[in-house]
N, C-alpha and C positions, 0 to 999 in steps of 0.2 A: 668472413666473420658472420656468424649467425646473429639474428635479431632477437632480442629478448625484451619483453614487455613487463612492467611492474605488476604486482598483485592488484593494487587499488584501481588503476585504469581498466584492467580486465573485468574485475568484479563490478565496477561502476558501470561499464558498458553493458554488461549483462543486465543489470538492474534498470538501465535506461530502456533497453528493449522490453523487459518484462512489463513495465508501465505503459509503454507504447502499445503493447498487445492487450493489456488490461482495458485500455481506453478505446481500443480500435472499434468495437461494436458500438459503444455509446457515442463516440465521436461521429458515426455515420447514421445515427438514429433518424435525422430528418429526411434521409433519402432511402431508408431500408423498408419502410411499410410498402412502398411501390415495388421494390425489387422482390420481396418475398411474399407480397400480398397478404400481410398480417397486420395486426394492431400492435400497440405498445405493450399490452400484457403479454403477448406472445414473444416479443423481443425481450421483455423482462424475464420471461421464463428461460430464454437462452442464456442470459446473464447469470441467473439463479443456478442453472445446471453447471455452468462454469465454476461458480463458487462452491457449490455443493461438493463437486468432485474434488476440488482443491482441499476443502475442509476434510474430507474423508482420507485423503492420502498424504496430507502434509506432514502429520506427526510420523507416519512410517517413513517418509522421505528424510526426516530428521535423523532417524536411526540409520538409514542407508548412508547419509553423509558422514556420520561419525564412524561407520564401519568400513565403507569403501573409499571415502575421501570425497572432499567437495568438488574437485576439478572434474572427475568423471561424471558425477551426477549433474553438475551444472552444464557441461557440454551436451549431455543427453537432453536436458530440459530445454535448452535453447533450440536444439535441433527439432524436437517434437513440436514446440510452440510455433516455429516457423512453418513446418509442414502442415500444421493445422489450419493456418490462415491461407496457405496455398490451396488446400482443399476447398475452402469457401469460394475462392476465385475460379476454380475449375469447375465446381458443381454448385451454382448459385440457387439452391432450393432450400426450403426451410428445413426439411429433414436432414440435409447435409450440413446445415448451419448448426443444428443441435449436436450432431455427431462430432463436428469439428470443435465446437465450444467444449464438449466433454473431454476431448483430447487436449485442448489448450489448458483446461483446468488441471489435468495431470501435470503438464509442463509447468504451470504456474506454481504448483506445490513445491517445486525444486528451489525456487529463487531464494526465499528468505532463509531457510535452514542452511543451504549451501553458501550463500553470500556471507551471512553473519558468522558461520563457523570459520570460514577462510580468513575473514578480517579479524576475528577474536583471536585466532591462533597464529596469524601471520603479521600482525601490526603491533609495534611496540606500545605498551600501555600508555606512555606519555603522549602518544599521538592518536589514541583510540577515539577520543571525542571528535577530533577533526575528520578522521577516517570515516566515522559513522555519518557525519554530516555531509561529506562529499558523496558518499554512497547514496544516501537518501536524496540529496540534491539531484543526482543523476536520474533517479527514479522519477521524482516529480517533474524534472525537465522533460523526460520522455512522455509523460501524461500531458504536459503543457503543449508539446508539439503536435500531438495527435490530432486535435480538431483542425488546426491550420493545415497540416501536411495531408492527412487522409481525406478530410472533407474537400480540400482543394483539388486533390487528384480525382475524386469522385465527381465533382461538379465540372471539372475541365474535361473529363472523359466518361467514366462510368464507375459505379460502386465496385464492380468486380476488380478493376485495376487497383482500387484503393486497398483491398484486401491482399492483392498481389504485392503492393508496395510494402505492407506491413510484413509479409513474409520475407521480402528481399532484405529489409533492414535486419531482420533476425538472422538470415544467413550471412550477412556481412559481420555481425557481431560474433557468430560462430567461427568465422575465419580468424577473427582476432584472438579468440580464446584458444584456437589450435596452435597459435605461435607460442614457443616455449616462453614461460613466464617466470617471474622471480617470486617464489613463495606460494604459487598456485599448484600445490602438490597434494599427494595423497596423505591424509592424516588418519591414523587408526589408533586412537588411545586405548590403552589397556584397561585403564580404571578411570571412572569419572569421580572427581572429587566433589564433596558436597559444597554448596554455595554458602554465603554468609547468611542467607535467609532460610536455609534448609536444616536438616538434621546434621549435626556435626560428627556423627558417627561415620567410620569408614566401612561399615559392613554392607553387604549387598542389600540387605533389607532396608537400608536407609535411602538408597538411591531412588526407589519409586516415590518415597515420601518427599524427597527434596524436589523432584521434578513435578510433583503436584502440591507444592506448598500453598498456603493461603495467598502468598504474595504472587505467585505465578498464575493461580486461578483469578485473582483480582486483576492482574494485567491482561488476562485473556478477555475478561468482561470489558475492560477499558478499550481493548482493541475493537470489540464488537461495536461499542458506541461511537468510537472515532470513525469507523467505516460508515455507519448509518448517518453520522453527522455530515460527512464530506461527500459521500457518494450520491446523495440526493442532488447536490449542486453539480458535481462533476459529470454525471451521466444524464440528468433529466432537466437541467436548467435551461438549455437552449429551447427545447420544446415547450417548457413552462412559461418562459418569457415571451414566446411567439404567441401562444394560446391565451395566456392570462393578461399580458400587458401590451399586446400588439407590436412587439418589437420585431424589426426586420431580421432575417437570417444573419445578415452581416453584423449587425449590432449585437444580437444575442450570442453569436459565436465569438465576437470580440470580447464581450463580458466574461465568457467562460474562459477564453484564453488568458485574459488578464488574471483571473482567479487562479489559474493553474501556474502560470509564470511567477506570479507573486508568491505562491506557496512554496515554489522552488527556492526563491531567494530568502523567504522567511525561514527555511530550513537552515541556511548559512548563518543567519543572525541567531537562531536558536542554538546552533552549535557553540557560538561564542558565549552566549548566556549560560549554557550548560557547564562550560569550563570556569565560570565565575561565581556560581552559586550552588549551594546544596539544597535549596528549597525549590526543587524542580516542580513540585506539585502547585506551589503558589504561582509560579510563572505560567505553567500550563492553564491553570484555572482562570487567571487574569486574561490571558490571550483568548481563550475560548469564550469567556463571558462577553468580551467586547465583539467577538465574531458573531455571537448570538444576537446581540443588539443590532448589528449592522444587517444581518440576514433578515431580521424582523422588519427593518426599514425597507428592504427590497420587497418583502411580501405585502406591505401595506401602502407604500407610496408609489405613485405613478412617476417614476423617474425617467428622465430622458436617456437616450442611448448612452451618451457620454457619462451621465451621472451613474447609470448602471455599471458601466465598465470601471469606473473609479471605486464605487462602493464594493463591488465584488473583488476587485483587486486588493483593496485593503483587507477585506474579509480573508482572502486567500493567504495573504501574508501572515495574518494572525494564526490561521490554522497550521501554517507551516512551522511556526516557532516551537510548537510542542514536540516535534518529531525526534530531534537528538536526545532530549531528556528521556523520552519514552524508551529509545533504544538503549540508553545507558542504564535505565532501571532493569531492563530485561537481562542485560549483560551481568549486572550485579546479582541478579536472582539465579543466574545459571551456574550449575556445578561445573568446575573446570574439566574440560574434555568432553562435556555434554552440551556444548553450545548449540549444536545442530538439533538435538532433541528439544532443548528448551525453546529456541526460536520457532521450531516447528510447531510446538504446542501452542505457544502464545499467539503466533501469526494466524492460527486457526480461527481466532476471533474475527479477523478481517473477513474471512470467508463465510463465517456464520452471518455476519452482518450483510455481506454481499449476496447471500442466498435468500435472506428474508426481504431485504430492502427493494430490489427491482420490481418484484411482483406488486408490492404495495404502491410503489411510486407509479408504476405503470397503470394501475387501477385508478389512481387519482387523476392522471391525464385522460384516460378513456372515459371517465365518468364526469368530466367537466369541472375538475377542481385543480386547475394548474397551480394556483398560489399555495395549495396544500403541500406542494413539493418543498417550498421554502419554510412553511410553518412546521413540517416534520423535521427539517434540518434544525430549526430553532429548538424543538423539544429535545432532540438527541444531544445537541450541544449543551443544553442546560443540565441534562442528566450526567454528561461527561464532567461538567464543572463540579457538580455534587460529589460524584465518585472520586474525583482527583483530590478535592479538599478533605474528604473523609480519609483517603489514603495518606495524605500529608499529615493529618492530625495523628493517624495511627503510627506512622513512622516517627514523628516528633516525640510522641509519648514514650516510645521505647528507646529512642536516643537519649531522652532525659534520664531514663532508668539505667542506661548503659547496658542493656540486655545484650549479651554476646551472640545470642542466636538470631534475634530479629533485627539487630541494628545493621543498616546498610553502610558498608565502608565506601568512602568516596573513591572514585576511580582515578 
């Protein structure tokens, strides 16, 4: 009897690997300047290349997903990403680091359009919120494990083996994806139906407008701010805490790990909230507003290692709460059959933020402003709160008018 694996476990595992790979370089930041003989700006450039490449190819990957099917594209992405980190392990020079991160950026462009298209087309609508929260939880969990797992391997042996371990995790996930699954099949829609937020016409000319509707563009900007808000902490907080507050590496790494693990569990709570309220913007703005206050506390107060861990843990939980509502908004804005395109376009916002942020954050560290990492996070969180409340006001206004074009239907 052949073994079959369900859609959600396969897609969630792929998402787990994607976030492990996204965090791999940042998790190893404390040991990489010695390995590559470069500073934090140069390491930030490697992260920027990763995100620039993803931003350039993610929307085309969305079209590939809708045309060729999510399974094929997802398998190719996991294989390429794993091979990229194996290259760094085999050729540990800065030049090869840049090449490998560019290849990893191509692989990273696959995950969001492929994952969300497979889930949107293969999961019953009644269970969609839970499926999105499990999928996002798996990704956050991969990011949370990265500092403990990869930095642990690097300190116990050498950084090269940590990159090899990241590659091995990817190849293991690839083996799981190659097992016949339930629902992870080729999907090739003949027509993309307009979303509730787009043009209601069924003509070909309406489709580009629905994919570039004001709601989708606003969500893209929101994704930029979300990335800038959290990536400052995820990728630079360990170095910032060590330089700016004299924290030891174990305590700084523990604080980051608490932030990442709490973010993952915040996603699960956010999924429950998303099923119980239509005011997603108010929930998200409240959570991010509190997270901004706690981040400002980290930037200004000389906290002990334990206090840092607790404070950043609570901050991570609050930033995780927003994720399911964010995904449900994107799904609502997507034309049916064009989920890959829509998630590909909107998720580009993550990569725009990821391309801009690392160089600026690295500059702050190299020029003696380590606490600036947390202040930058506070600023971007505050902008996220403002944009989210404006979006909520905009939607509430048209819900009141019962506008059939701009009103979002509950999922």
